[in-house]
C-alpha positions as CSV (number, residue, x, y, z in Angstrom):
1,X,-0.1,-0.6,-0.2
2,X,1.7,2.9,-1.2
3,X,2.3,5.6,2.0
4,X,2.5,9.2,2.4
5,X,3.6,11.2,5.8
6,X,2.5,14.6,6.7
7,X,4.2,16.7,9.5
8,X,2.3,19.4,10.5
9,X,4.2,21.8,12.5
10,X,1.3,23.4,15.6
11,X,0.6,23.6,19.3
12,X,-2.8,23.2,18.9
13,X,-2.6,19.3,17.7
14,X,-5.2,17.7,19.3
15,X,-7.2,21.0,18.6
16,X,-6.9,20.0,14.5
17,X,-6.9,16.9,15.2
18,X,-10.8,16.9,17.0
19,X,-11.2,19.4,14.4
20,X,-10.6,16.9,11.2
21,X,-12.8,13.6,12.9
22,X,-15.3,15.6,13.5
23,X,-15.2,17.2,10.0
24,X,-14.7,13.9,8.0
25,X,-17.6,12.3,10.0
26,X,-19.9,15.6,9.0
27,X,-18.9,14.4,5.3
28,X,-20.2,11.3,5.5
29,X,-17.0,9.2,6.5
30,X,-15.6,6.9,9.3
31,X,-13.6,8.4,11.9
32,X,-12.6,7.3,15.1
33,X,-10.5,9.5,17.8
34,X,-9.0,8.2,20.6
35,X,-7.2,10.9,23.1
36,X,-4.1,11.8,20.4
37,X,-5.2,9.3,17.9
38,X,-7.2,9.6,15.0
39,X,-7.9,7.0,11.7
40,X,-10.1,8.9,9.6
41,X,-11.2,5.4,6.4
42,X,-12.0,6.2,3.2
43,X,-13.6,3.9,0.9
44,X,-10.1,3.2,-1.1
45,X,-7.3,4.4,1.7
46,X,-7.2,5.7,5.5
47,X,-5.6,8.9,7.3
48,X,-4.5,8.5,10.7
49,X,-3.5,11.2,12.6
50,X,-1.2,11.5,16.0
51,X,-1.1,15.1,18.0
52,X,2.4,15.6,19.9
53,X,2.5,18.4,21.8
54,X,4.0,20.5,18.3
55,X,3.1,18.9,15.8
56,X,0.3,16.8,13.7
57,X,1.3,14.0,12.3
58,X,-0.7,12.9,9.4
59,X,-0.3,9.4,8.0
60,X,-1.8,8.4,4.6
61,X,-2.5,4.7,3.1
62,X,-4.4,4.0,0.3
63,X,-5.1,1.5,-2.6
64,X,-3.1,2.5,-5.2
65,X,-0.9,6.4,-5.7
66,X,-4.2,7.8,-7.8
67,X,-6.5,7.2,-4.5
68,X,-3.6,8.5,-2.5
69,X,-2.6,11.4,-3.7
70,X,-7.0,11.8,-3.6
71,X,-6.7,12.0,0.4
72,X,-3.4,13.5,0.1
73,X,-4.8,16.1,-2.0
74,X,-8.4,15.9,0.9
75,X,-6.5,16.3,4.3
76,X,-4.3,19.3,2.6
77,X,-7.0,21.4,1.7
78,X,-8.6,20.4,5.0
79,X,-6.0,21.6,7.2
80,X,-5.3,24.3,4.9
81,X,-8.8,26.0,5.6
82,X,-8.6,24.8,8.9
83,X,-5.9,27.1,10.0
84,X,-7.6,30.3,9.0
85,X,-5.6,33.6,9.7
86,X,-2.4,31.0,11.1
87,X,-1.5,29.1,8.0
88,X,-1.3,26.3,8.2
89,X,2.0,23.6,6.3
90,X,1.3,20.4,5.4
91,X,4.2,18.7,3.3
92,X,4.1,15.8,2.2
93,X,7.3,13.5,2.1
94,X,6.8,9.9,0.4
95,X,6.9,6.3,1.9
96,X,8.3,4.0,-0.4
97,X,6.6,0.5,-0.5
98,X,9.5,-1.7,0.4
99,X,10.7,-4.4,-2.1
100,X,12.1,-7.0,-0.1
101,X,10.3,-6.7,2.5
102,X,7.7,-9.4,1.7
103,X,10.0,-11.9,0.6
104,X,11.9,-11.4,3.8
105,X,9.2,-11.7,6.1
106,X,8.5,-15.3,4.3
107,X,12.3,-16.9,4.3
108,X,12.1,-15.9,8.1
109,X,8.8,-17.8,8.7
110,X,10.5,-20.8,6.8
111,X,13.9,-20.2,8.5
112,X,11.1,-20.6,11.9
113,X,9.4,-23.4,10.9
114,X,12.6,-25.6,9.7
115,X,14.2,-24.5,13.2
116,X,10.8,-25.9,15.3
117,X,10.8,-28.7,12.7
118,X,14.6,-29.6,13.7
119,X,13.8,-29.1,17.5
120,X,10.8,-31.4,17.1
121,X,12.9,-34.2,15.1
122,X,15.7,-34.1,17.2
123,X,13.5,-34.7,20.2
124,X,11.8,-37.4,18.5
125,X,14.9,-39.2,17.7
126,X,16.0,-39.2,21.8
127,X,12.2,-40.4,22.5
128,X,11.3,-36.7,24.4
129,X,8.0,-36.7,24.3
130,X,6.9,-33.8,26.5
131,X,9.3,-31.5,25.3
132,X,7.8,-32.4,21.7
133,X,4.0,-31.6,23.4
134,X,6.4,-28.2,24.9
135,X,6.9,-27.3,21.5
136,X,4.1,-27.9,19.4
137,X,2.3,-26.2,22.2
138,X,5.0,-22.8,22.3
139,X,4.7,-22.4,18.4
140,X,0.3,-23.4,18.6
141,X,0.6,-20.1,21.5
142,X,3.1,-18.6,18.7
143,X,1.2,-18.5,15.7
144,X,-2.1,-17.5,17.9
145,X,-0.3,-14.5,19.0
146,X,0.8,-13.7,15.0
147,X,-2.8,-13.8,14.0
148,X,-4.5,-11.7,16.8
149,X,-2.2,-9.2,16.1
150,X,-2.4,-9.5,12.2
151,X,-6.2,-8.9,12.8
152,X,-6.2,-6.5,15.4
153,X,-3.4,-3.9,13.7
154,X,-4.4,-5.4,10.0
155,X,-0.3,-5.3,9.8
156,X,2.4,-7.6,11.8
157,X,4.1,-5.4,15.0
158,X,2.3,-2.0,14.6
159,X,-0.6,-1.1,16.0
160,X,-3.0,1.1,14.8
161,X,-6.4,2.0,15.9
162,X,-9.5,1.4,12.9
163,X,-13.0,2.3,12.1
164,X,-13.5,-1.2,12.7
165,X,-12.1,-1.9,15.9
């Protein structure tokens, strides 16, 4: 998924976060807000906002580059308007997709499976049925944890609140 990120320097980041989420809801777009974080979900992407002490960080993700440009333009236009007499500068930087990430994750998963299979085989050769059961249990717990994280976040490792929970 293509991603762009902007850092909007302001000492009123939480106010603008709330205003953007409220405006999105009024326009019929799903928007969730909790404390200093918000997520606005568009039909073809989403915008995650994080209020910091001196800035509002806006990260947009979309299904493709065209959708990303559309969402980025909406966000830019709204924040420029919200700034009123004190203009908000919205400068985007592109976060390129890592071409190596998916293959690297596949290799890591295959290596982990090979290590576990090797441990199980060695334990069975020595007649260690209890350690084999422990290894199987550990693998099952790891797989369950990964699936739960994946379902809640939509990706591995970074929790992102979504409109759907």
